[in-house]
C-alpha positions as CSV (number, residue, x, y, z in Angstrom):
1,M,107.7,86.2,106.0
2,T,104.3,85.1,107.8
3,P,101.5,84.0,105.7
4,Q,98.5,85.5,105.7
5,F,96.0,83.7,106.0
6,R,92.3,85.7,105.5
7,F,90.1,83.4,107.4
8,D,86.6,82.8,107.8
9,N,85.4,80.5,109.4
10,T,81.8,79.0,109.5
11,Y,82.4,75.2,111.0
12,A,83.9,76.2,114.0
13,K,80.8,77.9,114.8
14,L,78.6,74.8,114.6
15,P,77.5,73.5,118.1
16,E,80.7,71.4,120.1
17,R,79.9,68.2,119.5
18,F,80.3,68.7,115.4
19,F,84.1,68.7,116.4
20,A,87.1,68.4,119.3
21,R,89.0,71.9,119.4
22,L,92.9,71.4,119.9
23,P,95.8,72.8,117.9
24,P,98.0,70.7,115.4
25,T,101.2,68.9,117.6
26,Q,104.3,71.3,116.9
27,V,107.0,68.7,115.2
28,A,110.8,68.4,115.7
29,A,112.1,70.1,112.2
30,P,109.7,71.1,109.6
31,Q,111.4,71.9,106.0
32,P,109.8,72.3,103.1
33,I,109.0,70.0,100.5
34,R,107.0,72.0,97.7
35,V,104.4,74.7,98.2
36,N,101.2,74.9,95.4
37,V,102.3,78.3,94.4
38,A,99.5,78.7,91.7
39,L,97.0,76.9,93.4
40,A,98.2,79.7,96.6
41,E,97.5,82.7,94.6
42,S,94.1,81.0,93.7
43,L,93.3,81.7,97.0
44,G,94.5,84.6,97.5
45,L,97.8,83.9,99.8
46,D,101.2,84.3,98.8
47,G,103.4,81.4,97.7
48,E,106.4,83.0,98.4
49,A,105.6,83.6,102.1
50,L,104.5,79.6,102.8
51,A,107.7,78.5,101.4
52,S,109.7,80.7,104.1
53,P,110.9,79.6,107.8
54,A,107.9,81.1,108.8
55,G,105.1,79.4,106.4
56,T,106.6,75.9,107.0
57,A,106.5,76.7,110.4
58,V,102.8,76.6,109.6
59,L,102.7,74.4,107.1
60,A,103.9,71.7,109.7
61,G,102.2,72.7,112.4
62,N,104.0,74.5,115.0
63,V,102.7,77.4,114.3
64,V,98.7,78.4,114.3
65,P,98.1,81.4,112.1
66,A,96.2,84.5,113.3
67,G,92.2,83.7,113.0
68,A,92.6,79.7,112.5
69,D,90.4,78.0,114.7
70,P,91.8,74.4,114.6
71,V,89.3,71.8,114.9
72,A,89.3,67.8,114.5
73,Q,85.9,67.0,112.5
74,A,83.6,64.4,114.2
75,Y,82.1,61.2,111.6
76,A,81.1,57.6,111.5
77,G,81.8,55.5,108.3
78,H,80.6,52.5,106.5
79,Q,84.0,51.0,106.6
80,F,83.5,47.7,103.9
81,G,80.4,47.9,104.2
82,N,80.6,47.7,108.2
83,F,79.2,50.8,110.2
84,V,81.6,52.0,113.2
85,P,80.0,54.6,114.8
86,Q,82.7,56.9,115.5
87,L,85.5,57.9,113.2
88,G,86.8,61.3,113.1
89,D,89.6,62.8,112.2
90,G,92.4,61.6,113.3
91,R,94.8,62.5,112.4
92,A,93.6,65.6,110.5
93,I,93.4,69.6,111.6
94,L,91.0,71.8,109.8
95,L,93.1,74.8,110.3
96,G,89.9,77.3,108.7
97,E,88.6,78.0,106.0
98,I,89.3,80.9,103.0
99,V,87.4,82.3,100.2
100,G,89.1,82.4,97.1
101,G,89.1,85.1,94.0
102,D,86.5,83.3,92.6
103,G,84.2,83.4,95.9
104,V,84.2,79.7,96.9
105,R,84.6,78.8,100.0
106,R,87.8,76.0,101.0
107,D,89.1,74.6,103.8
108,I,92.4,74.5,104.7
109,T,93.2,71.0,106.6
110,L,96.7,69.8,108.2
111,K,97.2,66.4,107.6
112,G,99.6,64.6,109.8
113,A,99.4,66.9,112.4
114,G,99.2,65.0,115.5
115,P,96.7,62.9,117.9
116,T,93.3,64.0,118.1
117,P,90.2,62.7,120.4
118,F,89.6,60.6,117.5
119,S,93.1,59.2,116.7
120,R,91.9,55.6,118.3
121,R,95.4,55.2,119.6
122,G,96.7,56.3,116.4
123,D,99.9,58.3,116.4
124,G,98.0,61.2,114.5
125,R,100.6,61.5,112.0
126,A,101.0,60.7,108.3
127,A,104.1,59.1,106.2
128,L,106.1,60.4,103.7
129,G,105.4,58.4,101.0
130,P,101.3,58.6,101.1
131,V,101.6,62.2,101.4
132,L,103.8,62.2,98.1
133,R,101.1,59.8,96.5
134,E,97.8,62.4,97.5
135,Y,99.8,65.5,96.3
136,I,100.5,64.2,92.9
137,V,97.3,62.0,92.4
138,S,94.9,64.9,94.0
139,E,97.0,67.4,91.2
140,A,97.1,65.1,88.5
141,M,93.0,64.7,88.9
142,A,92.7,68.6,89.4
143,A,95.1,69.2,86.0
144,L,92.4,66.4,84.6
145,G,89.4,68.0,85.3
146,V,88.0,65.7,87.9
147,P,86.6,67.6,91.2
148,T,89.1,66.9,93.5
149,T,90.4,68.1,96.6
150,R,93.9,70.0,95.8
151,A,97.4,70.3,97.4
152,L,98.4,73.1,98.9
153,A,102.2,72.0,100.8
154,A,103.8,69.3,102.0
155,V,106.6,69.1,104.7
156,T,108.9,66.5,106.3
157,T,108.8,67.0,110.4
158,G,111.7,65.7,110.6
159,E,110.0,62.9,112.9
160,A,109.9,59.2,112.0
161,V,106.1,57.6,112.2
162,W,105.9,53.5,113.4
163,R,104.2,51.5,110.3
164,E,105.7,48.1,109.0
165,A,108.9,49.8,109.2
166,V,110.6,53.2,110.0
167,L,109.7,56.0,108.2
168,P,110.3,59.7,107.3
169,G,107.0,62.0,108.6
170,A,105.8,64.5,106.6
171,V,102.7,66.9,106.9
172,F,100.3,67.4,103.9
173,T,98.2,70.7,103.4
174,R,94.9,69.9,102.0
175,V,92.6,72.5,100.5
176,A,88.9,71.1,100.0
177,A,85.7,72.4,99.0
178,S,84.5,71.3,102.5
179,H,85.4,68.4,104.8
180,I,81.8,67.1,105.0
181,R,81.2,63.4,104.1
182,T,78.2,61.3,104.1
183,G,79.7,59.4,107.5
184,T,78.9,63.1,108.7
185,F,75.5,62.5,109.3
186,Q,76.1,59.0,109.3
187,Y,77.5,60.2,112.9
188,F,74.4,62.7,114.5
189,A,71.9,60.0,112.6
190,A,73.8,56.6,114.8
191,R,72.7,58.4,117.9
192,R,69.3,60.0,116.9
193,D,70.6,63.8,117.2
194,T,67.8,64.9,114.6
195,E,68.6,68.7,115.4
196,A,72.6,68.1,114.8
197,L,71.0,66.5,111.4
198,R,68.8,69.3,110.6
199,L,71.8,72.0,111.4
200,L,74.1,70.0,108.9
201,A,71.6,70.0,106.6
202,D,71.1,73.3,106.2
203,Y,74.2,73.8,106.5
204,T,75.5,72.2,103.6
205,I,72.7,73.4,101.3
206,A,74.2,77.0,102.6
207,R,77.1,76.2,101.9
208,H,77.3,73.5,98.3
209,Y,73.5,74.2,97.0
210,P,72.2,77.1,97.9
211,E,69.5,76.4,95.6
212,A,68.2,73.7,97.2
213,A,66.9,76.2,99.9
214,D,64.1,77.5,97.5
215,A,63.2,74.5,96.6
216,A,60.0,73.1,98.3
217,E,61.1,69.9,99.7
218,P,65.2,71.4,100.5
219,Y,66.1,67.6,101.9
220,R,65.2,66.1,98.6
221,A,66.5,68.5,96.9
222,L,70.0,68.5,98.5
223,L,69.8,64.3,98.3
224,E,69.4,64.4,94.8
225,A,72.0,67.6,94.3
226,V,74.4,65.2,96.1
227,A,73.3,61.7,94.0
228,A,73.9,64.2,90.7
229,R,77.6,65.3,91.4
230,Q,78.5,61.8,92.7
231,A,77.7,60.4,89.7
232,D,78.9,62.3,87.4
233,L,82.7,62.4,89.4
234,V,82.5,58.5,89.8
235,A,81.5,58.8,85.7
236,Q,85.1,61.3,85.7
237,W,86.9,58.2,87.7
238,L,85.5,55.5,85.4
239,L,86.3,57.1,82.2
240,I,89.7,57.7,83.2
241,G,90.3,54.5,84.8
242,F,90.5,55.8,87.8
243,I,90.2,53.8,91.0
244,H,89.6,54.8,94.1
245,G,90.7,52.5,96.0
246,V,88.3,52.9,99.6
247,M,84.9,54.3,98.9
248,N,83.9,53.9,102.6
249,T,81.5,55.9,103.7
250,D,84.0,58.6,105.5
251,N,85.3,58.4,102.2
252,M,83.0,60.6,100.2
253,S,82.4,63.5,100.3
254,V,79.0,65.6,100.2
255,A,80.4,68.3,98.0
256,G,81.0,65.6,94.9
257,E,85.1,66.3,95.2
258,T,87.0,63.3,95.2
259,I,88.9,62.9,98.8
260,D,91.1,60.9,101.0
261,Y,93.3,59.9,98.5
262,G,94.3,56.2,100.2
263,P,95.4,52.8,98.3
264,C,94.3,54.9,94.7
265,A,95.7,53.8,91.7
266,F,95.0,53.9,87.8
267,M,94.5,51.1,85.9
268,D,96.6,50.0,83.2
269,A,95.4,47.4,81.5
270,Y,91.8,47.3,80.7
271,D,89.6,44.6,83.4
272,P,86.4,45.8,85.2
273,G,87.7,43.9,88.2
274,T,91.1,45.5,89.0
275,V,91.4,46.0,92.5
276,L,95.1,47.6,93.4
277,S,94.2,48.5,97.4
278,S,96.4,46.3,100.0
279,I,93.1,46.2,102.2
280,D,90.4,45.5,99.8
281,Q,90.6,41.9,99.9
282,Q,87.0,41.2,98.5
283,G,87.7,43.6,95.2
284,R,84.6,45.2,97.2
285,Y,85.8,48.7,95.6
286,A,87.0,47.3,92.3
287,Y,87.1,50.0,89.5
288,G,83.5,48.0,87.7
289,N,82.4,48.3,91.1
290,Q,82.6,51.6,91.7
291,P,78.5,53.0,89.9
292,S,77.4,50.6,92.6
293,I,79.0,51.2,95.7
294,A,78.7,55.0,95.3
295,H,74.5,54.1,95.1
296,W,75.1,52.2,98.0
297,N,76.6,54.9,99.9
298,L,74.2,57.5,98.8
299,T,71.5,54.9,100.2
300,R,73.3,55.4,103.3
301,L,73.2,59.1,103.3
302,A,69.6,58.8,102.2
303,E,68.7,57.3,105.9
304,T,70.1,59.6,107.9
305,L,67.6,62.2,106.4
306,L,64.7,60.1,106.3
307,P,63.9,62.2,109.9
308,L,63.5,65.4,108.0
309,L,61.9,64.2,104.5
310,A,58.6,63.7,106.2
311,D,57.4,63.5,109.5
312,N,56.3,60.0,108.6
313,E,58.6,57.0,108.1
314,D,56.3,55.3,105.4
315,A,56.5,58.5,102.9
316,A,60.3,59.4,103.9
317,I,60.8,56.1,102.6
318,E,58.9,56.9,99.7
319,T,60.7,60.5,99.1
320,A,64.2,59.0,99.5
321,K,64.0,56.0,97.2
322,A,62.3,58.8,94.7
323,A,65.6,61.1,95.1
324,L,68.0,57.9,94.4
325,A,66.2,56.8,91.7
326,S,68.1,60.0,89.6
327,F,71.6,58.4,90.0
328,R,71.9,55.8,87.3
329,P,70.2,57.3,84.6
330,R,72.3,60.6,85.4
331,F,75.8,58.1,86.2
332,M,74.7,56.4,82.6
333,A,74.4,59.3,81.1
334,A,77.6,60.9,82.1
335,Y,79.4,58.0,81.5
336,E,78.0,56.8,78.3
337,A,78.7,60.2,77.0
338,G,82.1,60.4,78.0
339,L,82.6,57.0,76.4
340,C,81.4,58.4,73.2
341,R,83.5,61.5,73.4
342,K,86.6,58.7,73.5
343,L,85.5,57.7,70.3
344,G,85.7,61.3,68.6
345,L,81.7,60.9,68.4
346,P,78.8,62.4,69.2
347,A,77.6,62.2,72.8
348,A,74.3,60.6,72.8
349,S,74.9,58.7,69.6
350,P,73.7,55.1,70.5
351,Q,76.2,54.1,67.6
352,G,78.9,54.9,69.2
353,V,77.6,53.2,72.6
354,E,77.4,49.9,71.2
355,L,81.0,50.6,69.5
356,V,82.9,51.4,72.8
357,Q,80.9,48.4,74.5
358,D,82.7,46.7,72.0
359,L,86.2,48.0,71.7
360,L,86.1,47.6,75.5
361,Q,85.3,44.0,76.3
362,R,88.0,43.5,73.2
363,M,90.7,45.2,75.1
364,S,89.2,43.3,78.0
365,E,90.3,39.8,76.6
366,N,94.1,41.4,75.1
367,A,95.4,43.2,77.8
368,A,95.0,46.8,76.1
369,D,96.4,49.7,78.2
370,F,93.6,52.0,79.0
371,T,94.7,55.1,78.7
372,L,97.3,53.9,75.4
373,T,94.7,53.0,73.3
374,F,92.3,55.7,73.7
375,R,94.9,58.3,73.1
376,S,96.5,56.0,70.2
377,L,92.2,56.1,69.1
378,A,92.4,60.0,68.8
379,D,95.9,60.0,67.0
380,A,94.7,57.5,64.9
381,A,91.3,59.1,63.3
382,Q,93.6,62.0,62.4
383,D,95.6,59.7,60.4
384,V,94.8,56.1,59.6
385,A,99.5,55.3,60.6
386,G,97.7,55.6,63.8
387,D,96.3,52.3,63.8
388,A,99.8,51.0,64.1
389,A,100.2,52.3,67.5
390,A,96.3,51.5,68.5
391,R,96.8,47.4,67.5
392,A,99.7,47.0,68.6
393,Q,98.1,47.6,72.7
394,F,96.1,44.1,71.6
395,T,97.8,40.7,72.3
396,D,96.1,39.8,69.4
397,P,96.0,42.8,66.8
398,A,93.0,41.1,65.1
399,A,91.1,42.4,67.8
400,Y,92.0,45.6,67.1
401,D,91.4,45.4,63.0
402,S,87.9,44.0,62.8
403,W,86.7,46.5,65.4
404,A,88.4,49.7,63.3
405,P,86.2,49.8,60.1
406,A,82.8,50.4,61.3
407,W,84.5,53.3,64.0
408,R,85.9,54.9,61.2
409,Q,82.9,54.6,59.4
410,A,81.0,56.2,62.1
411,L,83.9,59.0,62.5
412,A,83.6,59.7,59.1
413,N,79.4,60.0,59.2
414,A,79.6,62.2,62.6
415,G,82.9,64.6,61.2
416,H,84.6,64.0,64.7
417,D,86.2,67.0,66.4
418,P,90.7,66.2,66.9
419,V,90.6,68.1,69.6
420,A,88.1,67.3,71.6
421,M,88.6,63.6,71.1
422,R,92.5,64.6,72.2
423,H,91.0,66.4,75.4
424,A,88.7,63.3,76.0
425,N,92.0,61.3,76.0
426,P,94.9,62.3,78.0
427,A,98.3,61.3,77.2
428,F,99.5,60.9,80.8
429,I,98.2,59.9,84.0
430,P,100.1,59.0,87.4
431,R,101.3,55.7,86.4
432,N,101.6,53.2,89.9
433,H,105.0,52.1,89.2
434,Q,105.8,56.1,88.5
435,V,104.5,57.2,91.5
436,E,106.0,54.5,93.5
437,A,108.9,55.5,91.9
438,A,108.7,59.0,93.1
439,I,107.8,58.0,96.3
440,T,111.0,55.5,96.7
441,A,112.7,58.0,95.4
442,A,112.5,60.8,98.1
443,V,111.9,58.1,101.2
444,E,115.0,56.1,100.7
445,R,117.0,58.8,99.3
446,G,116.0,62.1,99.8
447,D,116.0,62.9,96.3
448,F,112.4,64.7,95.4
449,T,113.5,65.2,92.0
450,P,111.3,62.6,90.7
451,F,108.4,63.7,92.3
452,T,108.8,67.3,91.1
453,D,109.8,65.8,87.0
454,L,106.2,63.9,87.3
455,L,104.3,66.5,88.9
456,A,105.9,69.0,85.9
457,V,104.4,66.3,83.5
458,L,101.0,65.5,85.0
459,A,100.3,69.4,85.0
460,R,100.0,68.9,81.3
461,P,98.1,65.5,80.7
462,R,97.1,66.4,77.4
463,D,99.8,67.5,75.7
464,D,102.1,65.1,73.8
465,Q,105.2,66.2,75.6
466,P,107.9,64.0,73.3
467,E,110.6,64.4,75.4
468,N,108.9,63.0,78.6
469,A,107.6,59.7,76.5
470,R,108.7,57.4,78.8
471,Y,106.0,58.6,81.2
472,R,103.1,57.6,78.7
473,L,104.6,54.1,79.0
474,P,102.9,51.1,81.6
475,P,105.1,49.3,83.4
476,K,107.0,47.0,82.3
477,P,106.8,43.3,84.2
478,E,109.0,44.2,86.6
479,E,107.8,47.4,87.7
480,R,104.1,46.3,87.5
481,V,102.5,47.5,91.0
482,R,100.6,44.8,92.5
483,A,99.2,46.5,95.6
484,T,98.9,49.9,96.9
485,F,98.7,50.9,100.4
486,C,96.8,53.1,102.4
487,G,98.9,55.3,104.9
488,T,97.3,55.5,108.1
């Protein structure tokens, strides 16, 4: 049963310097791991066909489906603050685009599909562990309501890849609103290719921000719209304790989705300085640094747009500054409103902001688990008996006891909505130690049951799921994950 993709490709119609045109490299013996049937159906695809041997051949890159126009996209990027003028898809192939039932155009990309002209001496392959990590975390983020790329499928290749050790290979099928990055604009800016910049900006406006086309200054409107989406996105990251881990400009989508799940992680004990990425030696992308890094990255995007913003460089710089000035207020409004919701208080409550800042300070000083503390507050807001679970998160429970009365008074004054509060405070996140356990079982024993079970729990992050209570727990000392790794 051959899966049918109704491709409607537009990016591959851009000039040839935007990409390298090539098919995926075939693999030896692909086997299915998982097909995201619900996502497939929402895209107008047949999930059963994708899970068939013919579908597995497509998902592994052994067969190029009808209508595909496979390309590896070109881009540049600042990596840990250092500019690299040519990066590009070194192990990903964009098969093409489809328009879902919701009318949204999305990319279908195979990650781990073999070497490309952008591979920089790499093998173009993906190891099984990083594929499973991206599948788990991207689907968990979707269930949490965070804009994200999605996991359509994962297959093994029957081939080994060589990293620090010999590992089983896999291919991940990623769905994205697009794969246009800040680094895509930087690629052409570095070459002073203003024509390509204009084409790319116009394409981005048409695909993601059509309202900008009618603005008096379309390219300024584009920059403001990207800044708004990224401000909202980073606020959502912080509100669930997510750490991207590698916020290089080539990993920032102009569509405002979370993309490129490498050494990503979720915070256990609250600490704004938390860094888990093994490659972030200086803590550049620590949890609490993410808003400022997002602004830094947007500034790099603004630099690429200067030739389009005004004929005069000074005027262009002033326009870019004015556009970027919207980021911080937008981020703070989204973040503070979200924090107030986590306390069950009105979004614009000055008292709520003060209370939550005080709480976060106490949590940091007492190693309180971020997710469990706020979920316990959702329970305690309905019944004072829930205070026991909340105070148990603090090494010194008195820190909670001296804070809680003012919060309860604020709740009484506001008349909180318990359903909304529970929605703002999920019970389940992809705990790092659980993700690692699922990966270890699959890689070392070929056992995908922990992977499947974890996905099922994370699909309902706000439900109590008493039968799955162990997935709520933070790691024991011996289970603690101290470093997460990139899959390159």
